N, C-alpha and C positions, 0 to 999 in steps of 0.2 A: 295465725294458723288455727283452724278449727279441727278438733278431734272429739271423739266420743270416748268417755271413760265410764265403763259400766253402763253404757247406753245413755249417759247424760252429756249433753254438749258442753265443751269447755273451749275457751279461746286461750291459746298460748302464744307467747312471743316467739317468732322464728329467729334463729334455728332453735328447736326444742328437742329434748331427749326424754327417755322414759323417766329419768330422775326428776325432770321438770314437771312432768305430768303427775308424778306421785306427790310432789310438793304442792301442786295446785289443789289436790284433793285431800291434803293433810293425812296421807296414809300412815297407819301405825302397824308395824309388823306384829304378827307374822302374816305373810301373804305371798302369793306367786303372781307373776305378770305374764300376760300374752299380748302380743301386738299382731292384729290381723290373724289371730288364732295360732300364732307361732310363739312358743315359750321363749322368754328372755331370761337368761340366768342373772341372778343378783349382781354378779361381778360385771355385767354389761350395762346396767341401768344408766350410768353416767355417759356411756359412749354410744348407746343405741339411738340413732337419730329417728325422729318422727317426721312424717309427711302429712300434709293437709288431708283431712278426712280419714286418718288412721283410726282404727277401733282398738282401744286398750281395755283389757279385762284385768281387773285386780281381784284375785280369788283368795278368799280367806278359808283356812281349814275349819272343818266342822267336827265337833266332838259330841259324844253322847252315845246312847245305845238303846 
């Protein structure tokens, strides 16, 4: 299955979840996740299924002033 994670193509083994995508990119918290522009709560990462061509955005907080 092919997905885009932060606009970078990734191939994941189907079936895949948000948690699988985060492992594929070695994500380190803190971050928030959206799939096809819909927010996915952290408690749902392991259960949220991905489909071929999904767009996953991993957003990191920005600090400063």
